[in-house]
C-alpha positions in Angstrom: -142.0 79.5 56.8 -139.6 77.4 55.3 -137.1 79.2 52.6 -135.3 75.9 51.1 -131.7 77.3 49.8 -130.6 74.3 47.2 -130.4 70.8 47.9 -127.2 69.6 50.1 -127.6 65.7 49.2 -129.0 62.7 47.8 -129.3 59.6 49.2 -129.1 56.4 46.8 -129.4 52.7 47.1 -127.6 50.7 45.1 -126.8 47.1 44.5 -123.3 47.4 43.6 -121.3 49.8 45.7 -118.1 48.8 43.6 -119.8 49.7 40.3 -121.5 52.9 42.1 -118.6 54.2 43.1 -116.9 53.6 39.9 -119.5 55.5 38.3 -119.9 58.7 40.2 -116.4 58.7 40.9 -115.0 58.0 37.1 -117.7 59.2 35.0 -119.2 62.6 36.8 -115.8 63.6 38.8 -117.2 62.9 42.9 -114.6 62.6 44.6 -114.7 60.3 47.8 -115.5 62.1 51.4 -115.6 59.5 53.9 -117.2 55.9 54.6 -119.4 56.2 57.9 -118.8 52.5 58.9 -121.9 52.5 61.7 -124.3 52.8 59.3 -122.8 51.9 56.2 -122.7 55.0 54.0 -120.5 55.9 51.4 -120.2 59.8 50.9 -119.0 61.4 47.7 -118.2 65.4 47.1 -120.0 67.0 44.0 -119.4 70.4 43.6 -120.6 72.0 47.3 -123.2 68.9 47.2 -123.3 64.6 48.3 -124.2 62.0 46.6 -124.6 59.0 49.4 -124.8 55.4 48.9 -126.1 53.1 50.9 -125.5 49.2 49.6 -129.2 47.3 49.8 -128.0 45.2 52.3 -126.6 47.9 54.8 -127.9 49.5 57.9 -130.1 52.1 55.8 -130.3 50.4 52.7 -132.5 47.4 54.1 -135.1 50.4 55.3 -136.2 50.7 51.8 -137.2 47.3 51.3 -137.1 44.9 47.9 -133.7 46.4 45.8 -133.9 49.1 43.0 -136.6 47.7 40.6 -140.3 46.7 40.0 -141.0 46.2 43.5 -138.0 49.0 45.1 -137.0 51.8 45.1 -133.6 53.4 45.5 -134.0 56.6 46.2 -133.5 56.4 49.9 -134.4 60.7 51.0 -134.0 64.1 49.4 -131.9 66.4 51.6 -133.1 70.3 51.7 -131.1 73.2 53.3 -132.8 75.4 55.1 -132.0 79.4 55.8 -132.7 80.9 58.0 -133.1 77.8 60.7 -135.7 78.4 63.2 -135.8 74.7 64.4 -138.9 75.6 66.6 -140.7 77.2 63.9 -140.5 74.9 61.3 -141.9 72.1 64.0 -144.7 74.3 64.4 -145.4 74.5 60.5 -145.2 71.2 59.9 -147.5 70.3 63.2 -149.9 72.9 61.9 -150.2 71.0 58.5 -150.7 67.4 60.5 -147.2 66.3 59.6 -145.2 64.2 62.5 -141.0 64.9 61.6 -138.7 63.6 63.6 -135.4 65.8 64.7 -131.8 64.4 64.5 -128.2 66.2 64.1 -126.6 64.4 61.1 -124.1 65.6 58.4 -124.6 66.8 55.4 -121.8 68.8 52.7 -121.4 72.0 55.5 -120.7 69.3 58.4 -122.7 68.2 61.2 -126.4 69.9 61.8 -129.9 69.8 62.5 -132.1 67.9 60.1 -135.7 67.6 60.7 -137.3 64.1 58.7 -140.9 64.1 57.2 -142.4 62.3 54.7 -145.0 64.0 51.7 -148.1 62.7 50.2 -146.6 59.9 48.3 -144.1 58.8 51.3 -141.0 60.0 49.7 -138.6 60.7 52.5 -137.2 64.3 52.9 -134.9 65.9 55.6 -134.4 69.5 56.2 -131.0 70.7 57.2 -130.0 73.3 59.3 -126.4 75.4 59.5 -123.6 72.9 60.3 -122.2 72.9 63.8 -119.4 71.3 62.8 -117.4 71.4 59.5 -117.1 69.0 56.8 -114.2 66.2 57.0 -111.1 67.0 54.4 -111.5 64.6 51.5 -109.4 61.6 51.8 -108.7 60.9 47.8 -109.5 57.2 48.0 
């Protein structure tokens, strides 16, 4: 059984990174947390969660196909925090439902920890996130 606690982060594919960062920071009050240059991912904190922005022409953004519009989507994946975390049990549960999942360690709102990626029946990418093993970075304010 999987017990989702909350949404940890959402990843948006954006056409104009500067415009999107300005919107989330100036309009919604998000704080810059970090830029993961190796995947061109900009992370902004909103309360206990993160909004991740990826340029459509960046490392992650290119995987989503055309830019947001009639032929492309702008949400890369939704991330669910799971507790208690039983990686083997979750993988077995998914497998029993015919779902093949990818396991990795990724950065989330609480820091780096285990992640399990899967897709829903419509092809939406989901990430199930376990507890952090390293804490989050301190916001840099810029």
